N, C-alpha and C positions, 0 to 999 in steps of 0.2 A: 604310183599310177601303174595300172596293169593293163596293157592294151596288146592286142595281137599286132603282128607285123603287117605292114601294107602288103597287099596282094595275097593275103591268107585265103586259102580255099575252104575254110571252115564254114559250116552251116550255121544258122543262127536262129534262136527263138527269143522273142522279146515279150516283155510284160509291162503294162502301164498300171500304176497304182495311185490312188488318192486316199488319204486318210486311212492308210493300211489296208485298203480293200482293192482287190485285183478288178480292174475294169476291162482289159482286153489282153489276150495273148495270141500271138501269131508265130508261125514257123517261116523262115525265109530261107530258101535254098541258096547255096553258095552261087555267086554271080547274078542273082535276081534281086529284085526289090519288093517291098511290100508297103502297104499303107494301112492306116487305122483312121476310119471316119466315124462321124456322129457321135463324137465324145461329149458328154455334158460339160458345161463350163466348170472350171476348177483348175487346181494345182496338181500336177502329176509327177511322179518319180518314174524314170524309164530304167528298168533292169533288163540285162540281156545275158545270154549264155552263148558260147562258141564251142563247136564241137564237130565231130564227123561221125558218119554212120548212124543216122537218126533211126531209132526204133520206135515206129508209130504205135505198135500195141502196148509198148511200155511208157511212151510219151517222154523219152529221154534219149540222150546220145550214148552211143556205145563208148566213144572216146571224148569225154568232156575236156575242153581246153581251159575254160575259166568261166566265172560268173562275175558280172560287173553291174555298176550302177553309175549313172551320170551324176556328177557332183551338183549341178544345179537342176532345180525342178523346171517343168514346163507348165506355163499357165495359159490355158485356153479360155478365150472370151469371145462373146458374140456382141457386136456393136451395131445398133440400128442407125440408119442414115436415110437420107432422101433416096439415095440409090439402092436401098435394100439392106439386108443383113450381111455384115462382113464378119468373117471368122478368122481367128488366129490360126496360122499354120506353121509347122515347123518341118524342117528336113534335117535328118540326122544320118551319119555314116557310122557303121558299128565297127570300123577299123580305124587305125591312126591315119590322120591326114596331114600332110606337111603344111605347116603354119595353121592348122586348125586351132580353134579357140575352145571347143568343148573338151572338158576333163572328166574321167572316169576313175573309179576306184574299185578294187576287188571286194567282193562280198562273199560270205559263205554260201556254198550251194544251197543249204537249208533255208536261206532267206529268199530263193527263187521258187515261186509257187505257181502252179497252173490250176485254172479252174476245174471243178469236177466235169466229167463227161456228160 
């Protein structure tokens, strides 16, 4: 398991994939949070990179700390009920959490892709 230390000041970029197709990619500055909304129903893998000194023109970190993927996938569903449509939601933290249950593993940097501009 390759995880950054708690309290890391690294910035992050994340990608959500389903069936080997990238659906969303976002950049999250250190100390901030981000969200992804309006995903189609399906099963997704969450990959992320940690690093410092984001180079927006090159869409990469100057100092890459690591590239990882959550071991378990995330399944998003919509369920209709009398009260309306309910959506599956998840909240994840991209650094180690004491007594946390999510596990990640390191992946090669080449497995982390961004959509074309």
